[in-house]
C-alpha positions as a Markdown table, in Angstrom:
| # | Residue | x | y | z |
|---|---|---|---|---|
| 1 | Met | -0.1 | 0.1 | -0.2 |
| 2 | Ser | 1.2 | 3.5 | -0.5 |
| 3 | Gln | 1.8 | 5.9 | 2.4 |
| 4 | Ala | -1.2 | 7.7 | 2.8 |
| 5 | Ala | -3.5 | 7.0 | 5.6 |
| 6 | Pro | -7.2 | 6.1 | 5.2 |
| 7 | Arg | -9.6 | 8.5 | 6.9 |
| 8 | Ile | -10.6 | 5.4 | 9.0 |
| 9 | Ala | -7.5 | 3.1 | 10.6 |
| 10 | Pro | -7.4 | -0.3 | 9.5 |
| 11 | Leu | -7.3 | -3.3 | 11.6 |
| 12 | Val | -3.4 | -4.1 | 11.8 |
| 13 | Pro | -2.5 | -7.8 | 12.3 |
| 14 | Pro | -3.0 | -9.9 | 14.4 |
| 15 | Tyr | -6.5 | -9.8 | 13.4 |
| 16 | Pro | -9.0 | -11.4 | 15.6 |
| 17 | Pro | -9.6 | -15.3 | 15.0 |
| 18 | Glu | -13.1 | -15.0 | 13.8 |
| 19 | Ile | -12.0 | -12.0 | 11.7 |
| 20 | Gln | -8.7 | -13.8 | 10.1 |
| 21 | Ala | -11.2 | -16.6 | 9.4 |
| 22 | Gln | -13.1 | -14.4 | 7.1 |
| 23 | Phe | -10.3 | -12.5 | 5.5 |
| 24 | Asp | -8.8 | -16.2 | 4.6 |
| 25 | Arg | -12.1 | -17.4 | 3.1 |
| 26 | Ile | -12.1 | -13.6 | 1.3 |
| 27 | Met | -8.7 | -13.3 | 0.3 |
| 28 | Arg | -7.7 | -16.8 | 0.0 |
| 29 | Gly | -4.1 | -16.6 | 1.3 |
| 30 | Thr | -3.4 | -13.1 | -0.2 |
| 31 | Pro | -2.8 | -9.8 | 2.7 |
| 32 | Pro | -6.7 | -8.1 | 2.7 |
| 33 | Leu | -6.9 | -5.7 | 1.2 |
| 34 | Ala | -7.3 | -2.1 | 2.9 |
| 35 | Leu | -11.3 | -1.7 | 2.2 |
| 36 | Phe | -12.0 | -4.6 | 3.8 |
| 37 | Arg | -9.3 | -4.1 | 7.2 |
| 38 | Val | -11.5 | -0.8 | 7.8 |
| 39 | Met | -14.8 | -2.4 | 7.4 |
| 40 | Ala | -13.5 | -5.1 | 9.6 |
| 41 | Gly | -12.9 | -3.1 | 12.4 |
| 42 | His | -16.5 | -1.9 | 12.6 |
| 43 | Ala | -18.3 | -5.1 | 13.2 |
| 44 | Arg | -22.0 | -3.9 | 11.9 |
| 45 | Ala | -20.4 | -2.2 | 8.7 |
| 46 | Trp | -18.7 | -5.3 | 8.1 |
| 47 | Asp | -21.2 | -7.7 | 8.7 |
| 48 | Lys | -23.9 | -5.5 | 6.0 |
| 49 | Phe | -21.1 | -5.4 | 3.6 |
| 50 | Arg | -20.5 | -8.7 | 3.6 |
| 51 | Ala | -24.4 | -9.4 | 3.6 |
| 52 | Gly | -24.2 | -7.9 | 0.5 |
| 53 | Gly | -23.6 | -11.2 | -0.9 |
| 54 | Leu | -22.0 | -10.2 | -4.1 |
| 55 | Leu | -18.3 | -11.6 | -3.6 |
| 56 | Asp | -19.5 | -15.0 | -5.1 |
| 57 | Pro | -19.8 | -15.8 | -9.0 |
| 58 | Gly | -23.5 | -15.4 | -9.6 |
| 59 | Pro | -25.0 | -16.5 | -12.8 |
| 60 | Leu | -23.0 | -14.0 | -15.0 |
| 61 | Ser | -19.3 | -15.4 | -16.1 |
| 62 | Leu | -16.6 | -14.3 | -14.9 |
| 63 | Arg | -16.1 | -12.0 | -17.9 |
| 64 | Gln | -19.5 | -10.0 | -17.6 |
| 65 | Arg | -19.2 | -10.1 | -13.9 |
| 66 | Glu | -15.7 | -7.9 | -14.3 |
| 67 | Ile | -17.0 | -5.9 | -17.4 |
| 68 | Val | -19.9 | -4.6 | -15.2 |
| 69 | Ile | -17.8 | -4.3 | -11.6 |
| 70 | Asp | -14.8 | -2.5 | -13.9 |
| 71 | Arg | -17.4 | -0.3 | -15.6 |
| 72 | Thr | -18.7 | 0.9 | -12.7 |
| 73 | Cys | -16.1 | 1.5 | -10.8 |
| 74 | Ala | -14.4 | 3.7 | -13.8 |
| 75 | Leu | -17.6 | 5.6 | -13.8 |
| 76 | Asn | -17.6 | 6.6 | -10.3 |
| 77 | Gly | -14.0 | 7.6 | -10.4 |
| 78 | Cys | -12.7 | 4.8 | -8.2 |
| 79 | Glu | -9.3 | 3.7 | -9.3 |
| 80 | Tyr | -8.9 | 1.4 | -6.1 |
| 81 | Glu | -11.4 | -1.2 | -6.3 |
| 82 | Trp | -11.0 | -0.7 | -10.6 |
| 83 | Gly | -7.1 | -1.5 | -10.0 |
| 84 | Val | -7.6 | -4.3 | -7.3 |
| 85 | His | -10.2 | -5.9 | -10.2 |
| 86 | Val | -8.1 | -5.3 | -12.9 |
| 87 | Ala | -5.0 | -6.6 | -11.8 |
| 88 | Ile | -6.7 | -9.9 | -10.0 |
| 89 | Phe | -9.1 | -10.7 | -12.5 |
| 90 | Ala | -8.8 | -9.2 | -15.8 |
| 91 | Gly | -6.1 | -12.3 | -16.8 |
| 92 | Pro | -8.7 | -15.0 | -15.8 |
| 93 | Ala | -11.7 | -13.1 | -17.5 |
| 94 | Arg | -9.7 | -13.1 | -20.4 |
| 95 | Leu | -10.1 | -9.2 | -20.6 |
| 96 | Ser | -7.7 | -7.7 | -23.2 |
| 97 | Glu | -5.6 | -4.9 | -22.8 |
| 98 | Glu | -7.8 | -2.9 | -25.2 |
| 99 | Glu | -11.0 | -4.2 | -23.0 |
| 100 | Val | -9.7 | -3.2 | -19.9 |
| 101 | His | -8.9 | 0.1 | -21.2 |
| 102 | Ala | -12.3 | 0.8 | -22.4 |
| 103 | Thr | -14.2 | -0.2 | -19.4 |
| 104 | Ala | -12.0 | 2.9 | -18.0 |
| 105 | Arg | -12.1 | 5.3 | -20.9 |
| 106 | Gly | -14.4 | 3.9 | -23.4 |
| 107 | Asp | -18.1 | 3.3 | -24.1 |
| 108 | Ala | -20.6 | 0.8 | -25.6 |
| 109 | Thr | -19.5 | 1.9 | -29.1 |
| 110 | Ser | -16.3 | 0.1 | -28.5 |
| 111 | Pro | -15.0 | -1.8 | -31.3 |
| 112 | Cys | -13.6 | -4.2 | -29.0 |
| 113 | Trp | -17.0 | -5.2 | -27.4 |
| 114 | Ser | -19.4 | -7.9 | -28.5 |
| 115 | Pro | -23.0 | -7.1 | -29.5 |
| 116 | Ala | -23.6 | -9.0 | -25.7 |
| 117 | Glu | -21.1 | -6.7 | -24.0 |
| 118 | Gln | -22.0 | -3.6 | -25.6 |
| 119 | Ala | -25.7 | -4.0 | -23.9 |
| 120 | Leu | -23.8 | -4.7 | -20.6 |
| 121 | Ile | -21.7 | -1.8 | -20.9 |
| 122 | Ala | -25.0 | 0.4 | -22.1 |
| 123 | Ala | -26.7 | -0.7 | -19.1 |
| 124 | Val | -24.2 | 0.1 | -16.5 |
| 125 | Asp | -24.0 | 3.6 | -18.2 |
| 126 | Ala | -27.7 | 3.9 | -18.2 |
| 127 | Leu | -27.9 | 3.0 | -14.3 |
| 128 | His | -25.1 | 4.8 | -13.4 |
| 129 | His | -26.1 | 8.1 | -15.2 |
| 130 | Arg | -30.0 | 7.9 | -14.7 |
| 131 | Ala | -30.5 | 5.2 | -11.8 |
| 132 | Thr | -33.0 | 3.4 | -14.6 |
| 133 | Leu | -33.0 | 1.5 | -18.1 |
| 134 | Asp | -35.1 | 2.7 | -20.7 |
| 135 | Asp | -37.4 | 0.2 | -22.5 |
| 136 | Ala | -35.0 | 0.0 | -25.6 |
| 137 | Glu | -32.0 | -0.3 | -22.8 |
| 138 | Phe | -33.8 | -3.1 | -20.8 |
| 139 | Ala | -34.6 | -4.8 | -24.1 |
| 140 | Ala | -31.2 | -4.7 | -25.3 |
| 141 | Leu | -30.1 | -6.5 | -22.2 |
| 142 | Ser | -32.6 | -8.7 | -22.0 |
| 143 | Ala | -31.8 | -10.2 | -25.3 |
| 144 | His | -28.7 | -11.4 | -24.3 |
| 145 | Tyr | -29.2 | -12.0 | -20.7 |
| 146 | Asp | -31.9 | -14.0 | -18.7 |
| 147 | Glu | -33.6 | -12.6 | -15.9 |
| 148 | Ala | -31.8 | -14.0 | -12.6 |
| 149 | Gln | -28.3 | -12.5 | -15.1 |
| 150 | Val | -30.5 | -9.2 | -15.2 |
| 151 | Leu | -31.1 | -8.5 | -11.7 |
| 152 | Glu | -27.0 | -9.7 | -10.8 |
| 153 | Ile | -26.0 | -6.6 | -13.5 |
| 154 | Met | -28.2 | -4.3 | -11.4 |
| 155 | Leu | -27.3 | -5.6 | -8.2 |
| 156 | Leu | -23.5 | -5.5 | -9.1 |
| 157 | Cys | -23.9 | -2.0 | -10.2 |
| 158 | Gly | -25.4 | -0.9 | -6.9 |
| 159 | Phe | -22.9 | -3.0 | -5.0 |
| 160 | Tyr | -20.0 | -1.7 | -6.6 |
| 161 | Arg | -21.2 | 2.2 | -6.3 |
| 162 | Thr | -21.7 | 1.7 | -2.7 |
| 163 | Val | -18.0 | 0.0 | -2.6 |
| 164 | Ser | -16.6 | 3.1 | -4.7 |
| 165 | Tyr | -18.4 | 5.4 | -2.4 |
| 166 | Leu | -16.4 | 3.8 | 0.3 |
| 167 | Ala | -13.0 | 3.3 | -1.3 |
| 168 | Asn | -13.1 | 7.4 | -2.7 |
| 169 | Gly | -14.8 | 8.7 | 0.8 |
| 170 | Leu | -12.3 | 7.0 | 3.0 |
| 171 | Lys | -9.4 | 8.1 | 0.7 |
| 172 | Leu | -8.0 | 4.8 | 0.7 |
| 173 | Pro | -4.5 | 4.3 | -0.8 |
| 174 | Leu | -4.0 | 2.6 | -3.7 |
| 175 | Glu | -3.1 | -0.8 | -3.0 |
| 176 | Glu | 0.6 | -1.7 | -4.8 |
| 177 | Thr | -0.3 | -4.4 | -6.7 |
| 178 | Ala | -3.5 | -2.7 | -8.5 |
| 179 | Ala | -3.5 | -1.6 | -11.8 |
| 180 | Arg | -3.5 | 2.2 | -12.4 |
| 181 | Phe | -6.4 | 3.8 | -14.7 |
| 182 | Pro | -5.0 | 4.1 | -18.1 |
| 183 | Ala | -3.7 | 7.7 | -19.5 |
| 184 | Val | -6.6 | 9.2 | -21.7 |
């Protein structure tokens, strides 16, 4: 992590056994992120955050999930969470360098996206800018994704907007191993 301190101090090791077990489940052997360490220091907030239930795979493919998360975080100017997700998941999600760049600096018309991914990006953008989908946007999304997936897309957008508020509002320092937003 960089030298800047977040506005609310994160937990430092050794962690209470219950918290350590939760970190182990979420982080799978890597040190816990600053965001998790800040949240875990406040039981109610940590419980509510984990209860969001969106830290599991769900009905979307990893690629679809990461496009939604990366785009949502980028639209919210949340380099912290965008960078964490790109560093950890862009490879396994098979996102090319061009696609990663487009999550932050492109839009639904970027040529790197398939028609289904264009509908996905357009939906994320609409939800971010208007907090709704018009009939055409919903129809385009529904042409490629089933009801469970459409609901998951909306839930992910809302959850990662909240994550963006937390990371940005707490001024979390960027994780050392995280990606950085691409230059314009």
